[in-house]
Backbone as a printed PyTorch tensor [residue, N CA C, xyz], in Angstrom:
tensor([[[  0.8180,  -1.1970,   0.0000],
         [  0.0000,   0.0000,   0.0000],
         [  0.8610,   1.2610,   0.0000]],

        [[  1.9640,   1.2240,   0.7210],
         [  2.8400,   2.3880,   0.7620],
         [  3.4660,   2.6480,  -0.6060]],

        [[  3.7490,   1.5740,  -1.3500],
         [  4.3250,   1.7320,  -2.6940],
         [  3.3620,   2.4760,  -3.6090]],

        [[  2.0940,   2.1120,  -3.5100],
         [  1.0840,   2.7760,  -4.3470],
         [  0.9620,   4.2400,  -3.9540]],

        [[  0.9310,   4.5100,  -2.6540],
         [  0.7620,   5.8770,  -2.1640],
         [  1.9910,   6.7480,  -2.4400]],

        [[  3.1800,   6.1750,  -2.3770],
         [  4.3920,   6.9750,  -2.5270],
         [  4.8800,   7.0840,  -3.9630]],

        [[  4.5710,   6.1000,  -4.8010],
         [  5.1300,   6.1030,  -6.1520],
         [  4.0760,   6.1620,  -7.2550]],

        [[  3.0800,   5.3020,  -7.1900],
         [  2.1290,   5.2160,  -8.2950],
         [  1.1680,   6.4010,  -8.3510]],

        [[  0.5670,   6.7570,  -7.2480],
         [ -0.3790,   7.8800,  -7.2700],
         [  0.2780,   9.2130,  -7.6400]],

        [[  1.4290,   9.5800,  -7.0840],
         [  2.0650,  10.8240,  -7.5440],
         [  2.4280,  10.7810,  -9.0310]],

        [[  2.8840,   9.6120,  -9.4980],
         [  3.1980,   9.4930, -10.9230],
         [  1.9460,   9.6620, -11.7820]],

        [[  0.8360,   9.0660, -11.3690],
         [ -0.4170,   9.1920, -12.1160],
         [ -0.9070,  10.6390, -12.1260]],

        [[ -0.7760,  11.3280, -11.0100],
         [ -1.2040,  12.7310, -10.9430],
         [ -0.3540,  13.5940, -11.8700]],

        [[  0.9510,  13.3990, -11.8480],
         [  1.8360,  14.1660, -12.7260],
         [  1.5640,  13.8310, -14.1960]],

        [[  1.2710,  12.5740, -14.4940],
         [  0.9910,  12.1640, -15.8650],
         [ -0.3000,  12.8010, -16.3780]],

        [[ -1.3300,  12.8140, -15.5560],
         [ -2.5980,  13.4390, -15.9580],
         [ -2.4270,  14.9430, -16.1210]],

        [[ -1.7210,  15.5820, -15.2080],
         [ -1.4730,  17.0190, -15.3200],
         [ -0.6790,  17.3360, -16.5830]],

        [[  0.3210,  16.5170, -16.8860],
         [  1.1370,  16.7460, -18.0830],
         [  0.3110,  16.5860, -19.3600]],

        [[ -0.5610,  15.5950, -19.3860],
         [ -1.4180,  15.3990, -20.5630],
         [ -2.3660,  16.5810, -20.7460]],

        [[ -2.9210,  17.0840, -19.6490],
         [ -3.8120,  18.2430, -19.7330],
         [ -3.0480,  19.4860, -20.1780]],

        [[ -1.8450,  19.6650, -19.6590],
         [ -1.0280,  20.8110, -20.0570],
         [ -0.6560,  20.7380, -21.5340]],

        [[ -0.3400,  19.5590, -22.0070],
         [ -0.0150,  19.3740, -23.4240],
         [ -1.2200,  19.6670, -24.3070]],

        [[ -2.3970,  19.2030, -23.9100],
         [ -3.6060,  19.4420, -24.7000],
         [ -3.9530,  20.9280, -24.7590]],

        [[ -3.7970,  21.6280, -23.6430],
         [ -4.1300,  23.0530, -23.6190],
         [ -3.0850,  23.8730, -24.3750]],

        [[ -1.8270,  23.5200, -24.2270],
         [ -0.7940,  24.3170, -24.8910],
         [ -0.6910,  24.0060, -26.3780]],

        [[ -1.3080,  22.9370, -26.8460],
         [ -1.2790,  22.6260, -28.2800],
         [ -2.0450,  23.6770, -29.0760]],

        [[ -2.9390,  24.4020, -28.4340],
         [ -3.7020,  25.4470, -29.1420],
         [ -2.8020,  26.5740, -29.6410]],

        [[ -1.6370,  26.7320, -29.0560],
         [ -0.7180,  27.7810, -29.4990],
         [ -0.2930,  27.5470, -30.9370]],

        [[ -0.1630,  26.2850, -31.3170],
         [  0.3630,  25.9500, -32.6320],
         [ -0.7140,  25.7750, -33.6880]],

        [[ -1.9850,  25.9140, -33.3240],
         [ -3.0620,  25.8050, -34.3040],
         [ -3.1750,  27.0980, -35.0960]],

        [[ -3.6480,  27.0090, -36.3370],
         [ -3.9380,  28.2450, -37.0770],
         [ -4.9990,  29.0580, -36.3230]],

        [[ -5.0170,  30.3380, -36.5470],
         [ -5.9010,  31.2100, -35.7700],
         [ -7.3650,  30.8580, -35.9610]],

        [[ -7.7780,  30.3810, -37.1400],
         [ -9.1880,  30.0660, -37.3250],
         [ -9.5830,  28.7910, -36.5770]],

        [[ -8.6360,  27.9050, -36.2960],
         [ -8.9520,  26.6900, -35.5490],
         [ -8.8240,  26.8970, -34.0420]],

        [[ -8.0720,  27.8990, -33.6220],
         [ -7.8740,  28.1390, -32.2000],
         [ -9.0430,  28.9080, -31.5870]],

        [[ -9.9250,  29.4360, -32.4330],
         [-11.0650,  30.2000, -31.9200],
         [-12.0760,  29.2670, -31.2700]],

        [[-12.8610,  29.7810, -30.3480],
         [-13.9070,  28.9530, -29.7410],
         [-14.9470,  28.5380, -30.7780]],

        [[-15.6450,  27.4750, -30.5120],
         [-16.6840,  26.9960, -31.4270],
         [-17.8310,  27.9960, -31.4750]],

        [[-18.4410,  28.1740, -32.6400],
         [-19.5730,  29.0980, -32.7370],
         [-20.7670,  28.5740, -31.9430]],

        [[-21.5330,  29.5060, -31.3970],
         [-22.6600,  29.1270, -30.5580],
         [-23.9720,  29.3160, -31.2990]],

        [[-23.9270,  29.9060, -32.4880],
         [-25.1500,  30.1960, -33.2450],
         [-25.8340,  28.9490, -33.7540]],

        [[-26.8730,  29.1690, -34.5510],
         [-27.6470,  28.0520, -35.0820],
         [-26.8650,  27.3300, -36.1750]],

        [[-27.1860,  26.0670, -36.3450],
         [-26.5340,  25.2310, -37.3310],
         [-27.4760,  25.0560, -38.5090]],

        [[-26.9750,  25.2300, -39.7310],
         [-27.7840,  25.0650, -40.9210],
         [-27.7480,  23.5960, -41.3240]],

        [[-28.9230,  22.9600, -41.3220],
         [-29.0290,  21.5490, -41.6820],
         [-29.6760,  21.4610, -43.0560]],

        [[-29.0770,  20.6800, -43.9850],
         [-29.6830,  20.5540, -45.3160],
         [-31.0890,  19.9760, -45.2320]],

        [[-31.9540,  20.4040, -46.1360],
         [-33.3460,  19.9490, -46.1530],
         [-33.4000,  18.4420, -46.3850]],

        [[-34.1460,  17.7360, -45.5730],
         [-34.3190,  16.3070, -45.7420],
         [-33.2890,  15.4730, -45.0060]],

        [[-32.3760,  16.0840, -44.3070],
         [-31.3540,  15.3240, -43.5840],
         [-31.8560,  15.0560, -42.1780]],

        [[-32.0000,  13.7670, -41.8460],
         [-32.5110,  13.4110, -40.5280],
         [-31.4020,  13.0900, -39.5400]],

        [[-30.1490,  13.1040, -39.9800],
         [-29.0300,  12.8340, -39.0960],
         [-28.7090,  11.3640, -38.9580]],

        [[-29.5320,  10.5070, -39.5450],
         [-29.3260,   9.0780, -39.3940],
         [-28.8240,   8.4150, -40.6730]],

        [[-29.2760,   8.8910, -41.8270],
         [-28.8780,   8.2500, -43.0780],
         [-28.4600,   9.3120, -44.0820]],

        [[-27.7690,   8.8740, -45.1100],
         [-27.3270,   9.7940, -46.1610],
         [-28.1090,   9.5770, -47.4490]],

        [[-29.2180,   8.8480, -47.3830],
         [-30.0150,   8.6190, -48.5780],
         [-30.6270,   9.9310, -49.0430]],

        [[-30.5430,  10.1750, -50.3270],
         [-31.1300,  11.3690, -50.9040],
         [-30.2750,  12.6140, -50.7390]],

        [[-29.1170,  12.4990, -50.1140],
         [-28.2500,  13.6580, -49.9370],
         [-27.3310,  13.7930, -51.1500]],

        [[-27.0840,  15.0010, -51.5750],
         [-26.1510,  15.2560, -52.6660],
         [-24.7760,  15.4790, -52.0510]],

        [[-23.9050,  14.4890, -52.1650],
         [-22.6030,  14.5390, -51.5190],
         [-21.5000,  15.0510, -52.4370]],

        [[-21.8650,  15.5150, -53.6360],
         [-20.8200,  15.9720, -54.5540],
         [-20.0530,  17.1680, -54.0040]],

        [[-20.7380,  18.0630, -53.3250],
         [-20.0480,  19.2180, -52.7500],
         [-19.0990,  18.8330, -51.6440]],

        [[-19.5010,  17.8370, -50.8410],
         [-18.6490,  17.3800, -49.7580],
         [-17.4110,  16.6990, -50.3250]],

        [[-17.6060,  15.8150, -51.3140],
         [-16.4780,  15.0930, -51.9010],
         [-15.5540,  16.0400, -52.6460]],

        [[-16.0910,  17.1000, -53.2530],
         [-15.2490,  18.0510, -53.9640],
         [-14.3610,  18.8030, -52.9690]],

        [[-14.8820,  19.0610, -51.7760],
         [-14.0860,  19.7400, -50.7570],
         [-12.9570,  18.8810, -50.2330]],

        [[-13.1440,  17.5620, -50.2850],
         [-12.1220,  16.6470, -49.8040],
         [-11.0670,  16.4180, -50.8740]],

        [[-11.4340,  16.6910, -52.1300],
         [-10.4850,  16.4990, -53.2300],
         [-10.6830,  15.2020, -53.9750]],

        [[-11.8320,  14.5700, -53.7700],
         [-12.1580,  13.3290, -54.4600],
         [-13.0540,  13.6740, -55.6310]],

        [[-12.6990,  13.2060, -56.8060],
         [-13.5250,  13.4740, -57.9940],
         [-14.7240,  12.5570, -58.0480]],

        [[-15.8780,  13.1360, -58.4170],
         [-17.0790,  12.2990, -58.5680],
         [-17.5570,  12.3750, -59.9800]]])
């Protein structure tokens, strides 16, 4: 029990703190448009999209943005 209290728990705390510090400081290296907070406004959903299937959706615009030819 003393081994866990003296070695493992402090190591786990430092490891979690380091991971959180790395995640937060990674925002410094993001482009400015990605480092901004997420927008809180309304989301525009295409007509007929129920969020469950892609049937009837025109995906040509999405694929063109990815660089895949259709």
